[in-house]
C-alpha positions, -999 to 999 in steps of 0.1 A, spaced: 221 -277 -571 247 -304 -568 256 -337 -584 248 -355 -551 229 -387 -558 192 -389 -546 166 -416 -546 135 -405 -564 115 -437 -560 117 -475 -551 95 -504 -560 94 -541 -557 74 -571 -568 55 -591 -543 76 -618 -528 66 -653 -541 76 -687 -525 106 -700 -545 92 -733 -555 71 -749 -581 35 -736 -577 47 -703 -561 29 -672 -569 55 -659 -593 70 -693 -603 53 -693 -638 72 -661 -648 106 -660 -665 130 -639 -643 134 -615 -672 96 -608 -674 94 -605 -637 121 -578 -636 105 -561 -667 72 -558 -648 91 -540 -620 110 -518 -643 79 -508 -662 61 -500 -629 90 -477 -617 92 -459 -650 56 -454 -655 46 -441 -621 74 -415 -623 65 -404 -658 101 -409 -668 113 -409 -703 132 -444 -703 155 -430 -731 171 -407 -705 184 -435 -683 222 -438 -685 225 -473 -672 206 -502 -655 226 -520 -628 210 -552 -616 222 -577 -589 217 -613 -596 235 -642 -578 227 -673 -599 236 -661 -633 229 -694 -652 201 -707 -673 172 -682 -675 193 -656 -656 224 -658 -677 219 -635 -706 226 -602 -687 192 -604 -671 189 -565 -666 195 -560 -703 170 -585 -713 145 -572 -688 149 -536 -702 142 -549 -737 113 -570 -725 98 -538 -710 99 -523 -745 123 -496 -736 149 -480 -759 177 -502 -771 204 -475 -766 201 -478 -728 227 -503 -716 225 -526 -685 249 -547 -665 246 -575 -640 267 -576 -609 274 -602 -581 282 -596 -545 262 -626 -535 234 -617 -511 244 -581 -512 242 -578 -550 212 -555 -550 226 -532 -524 260 -530 -543 240 -522 -574 226 -492 -556 261 -482 -543 277 -483 -578 247 -463 -592 251 -436 -565 288 -435 -568 287 -432 -607 262 -402 -603 284 -385 -577 315 -391 -600 297 -374 -629 295 -405 -650 257 -408 -648 227 -385 -645 200 -411 -642 204 -447 -632 180 -476 -623 196 -500 -598 180 -532 -583 180 -569 -585 162 -601 -593 163 -637 -583 137 -664 -595 147 -691 -571 119 -714 -581 133 -716 -617 170 -710 -610 178 -728 -576 205 -715 -553 238 -731 -562 229 -737 -598 261 -720 -610 283 -746 -592 273 -777 -609 288 -798 -581 323 -781 -588 345 -768 -561 337 -730 -559 368 -720 -538 398 -739 -551 429 -755 -535 447 -724 -520 415 -711 -501 409 -747 -489 444 -749 -476 444 -714 -460 412 -722 -441 419 -759 -435 400 -782 -429 378 -760 -450 350 -734 -451 315 -745 -444 280 -740 -457 262 -708 -445 238 -728 -424 268 -742 -404 281 -707 -401 248 -696 -387 252 -723 -360 287 -710 -353 274 -674 -349 246 -686 -327 272 -704 -305 296 -675 -304 269 -651 -292 252 -674 -269 219 -674 -288 195 -702 -277 171 -720 -300 143 -704 -280 157 -669 -288 161 -677 -325 125 -691 -328 109 -662 -308 128 -636 -331 115 -655 -362 80 -657 -351 82 -619 -343 94 -614 -379 63 -630 -393 40 -610 -369 56 -577 -378 53 -583 -414 17 -595 -411 8 -563 -391 25 -542 -417 6 -559 -445 -27 -556 -427 -20 -519 -421 -12 -514 -459 24 -505 -453 37 -524 -483 11 -512 -508 31 -482 -521 61 -503 -526 47 -532 -544 42 -533 -582 14 -559 -589 26 -585 -614 4 -604 -638 11 -641 -639 -11 -662 -662 -39 -636 -661 -38 -634 -623 -27 -602 -607 -4 -609 -578 -3 -579 -555 6 -592 -521 35 -611 -505 30 -648 -505 57 -656 -479 42 -640 -448 27 -666 -423 8 -648 -396 0 -680 -378 37 -686 -370 44 -691 -333 76 -698 -314 60 -732 -303 54 -742 -338 89 -733 -349 103 -752 -319 89 -785 -335 111 -781 -366 142 -802 -370 177 -787 -374 185 -783 -411 222 -786 -412 232 -811 -384 261 -831 -396 283 -856 -375 314 -844 -392 306 -808 -382 297 -818 -347 331 -833 -342 348 -803 -356 327 -777 -339 317 -792 -305 302 -758 -294 274 -761 -320 240 -770 -306 222 -774 -339 194 -749 -337 191 -735 -373 159 -747 -390 139 -738 -420 117 -717 -397 144 -694 -384 162 -690 -418 153 -668 -446 128 -682 -471 137 -692 -507 119 -667 -527 111 -652 -562 113 -615 -564 127 -583 -580 131 -547 -570 143 -514 -586 152 -479 -574 153 -447 -595 185 -427 -587 196 -394 -602 217 -363 -595 199 -336 -574 204 -312 -603 187 -336 -627 158 -341 -604 152 -304 -601 154 -301 -640 128 -329 -644 105 -316 -616 109 -347 -595 110 -347 -557 138 -366 -542 128 -389 -514 162 -395 -498 199 -388 -502 229 -410 -494 248 -402 -462 275 -429 -464 286 -462 -479 308 -491 -467 317 -526 -477 340 -548 -459 351 -583 -453 353 -605 -421 359 -641 -412 348 -663 -440 343 -692 -417 317 -673 -396 308 -657 -428 277 -638 -414 292 -614 -390 306 -587 -414 275 -564 -409 289 -557 -374 323 -542 -386 305 -526 -416 281 -509 -392 309 -496 -371 329 -484 -401 300 -465 -417 291 -448 -384 327 -437 -380 329 -425 -416 297 -404 -412 305 -392 -377 271 -406 -366 259 -427 -336 236 -456 -338 211 -435 -317 209 -411 -347 194 -439 -368 156 -442 -369 152 -474 -389 176 -503 -393 174 -532 -418 197 -562 -412 190 -589 -436 175 -619 -419 196 -645 -437 193 -665 -405 180 -653 -372 214 -653 -355 225 -625 -380 204 -596 -367 205 -609 -332 243 -610 -331 244 -576 -347 221 -561 -321 241 -577 -293 274 -565 -307 266 -530 -316 239 -523 -291 210 -520 -316 175 -510 -305 152 -540 -311 123 -517 -318 142 -501 -347 155 -534 -361 136 -548 -390 103 -532 -377 83 -545 -407 97 -580 -405 126 -592 -426 137 -621 -449 124 -647 -425 89 -635 -432 93 -617 -465 118 -639 -481 154 -636 -496 155 -635 -534 193 -632 -532 203 -607 -559 170 -587 -552 172 -585 -515 196 -556 -511 172 -534 -533 141 -549 -515 154 -538 -481 162 -503 -494 128 -500 -508 110 -511 -477 133 -488 -456 126 -458 -478 89 -461 -477 89 -469 -439 108 -437 -432 83 -417 -453 54 -431 -433 71 -427 -399 87 -393 -404 121 -408 -394 151 -391 -407 180 -416 -410 180 -453 -421 208 -479 -419 209 -510 -441 234 -538 -438 235 -574 -449 257 -604 -447 272 -618 -479 288 -653 -488 325 -653 -483 323 -632 -451 314 -597 -466 288 -570 -459 276 -537 -474 263 -509 -453 244 -479 -464 230 -448 -446 202 -427 -462 186 -395 -451 149 -390 -459 143 -357 -475 
């Protein structure tokens, strides 16, 4: 047996709408993550005292998410004090990067058992809270990319323009995301991955974000969300087609994975569900910002000597509809393998948790379908992307 890192299990909370009155909004983010950690530990009959580290992704590390949220959640779950935790930020890819760090630490011999995941309670800690109206990039970056970088929504418009993606195509894809997610939920596809969460004595066990009634025609009635005369003058190619309906949803959620070395899994009598085939992280144009999944995919396929045809399931985070559509156009991705259970447009995008949520959904989906390989990649602010390939065991 080897020190190869394997995935034993992966769970997530239901996805709640990230606004006042959302299904999870009454919960402190620490308590939300604690519920997920408890669910993961209990259903694997794991001694929590044997965990070497807890690595948690979180983007808005202010207010209720500022006190090393993974550490606080571990303590809130009632687990042993000697187990440490850390919080990391690679923007939208934070949860996926947490998994990378955990697996790499196991492979290096630093860890035997790690829990990796993420949390974001966007109803309570709104996106951008950490900036407090301050300049987040500074003078030198602004000079290098003069007349300046833009909001991700404008970047999504630029990607749509560069890849010739029409408003009709974006809305059709987005409606299909809801339909796929609704079909998956109706078929019970999410049940094994969701840890029900108690909120004010009500047990939340299903995603609140999926809207089965969504149609392309209904989405077509929505107004562009980021239209700005200043940007229209700077980027005349933009046709202003990004709306709330073809963007990811602001969401509350948490997810966690149990990783360990293969030899440790054997010693504990646990059956690994997947192994890691390859990792990549890279940067791309920070103005377009959302295109890095394309080079990350090419690089990880090259590193692993694999072809896209070898992959049975692909998760490309639906930050905005142009992201997976541009990815598929650029690398030749099979649309039937791409986000087959819906993505962040339907399930939501709880920032720091999304990387772990995608991995959780992909792991369980491979188990149901019998597929062998899964590829996950997601765009990240600043023009970066993580990519991971796993093999179902």
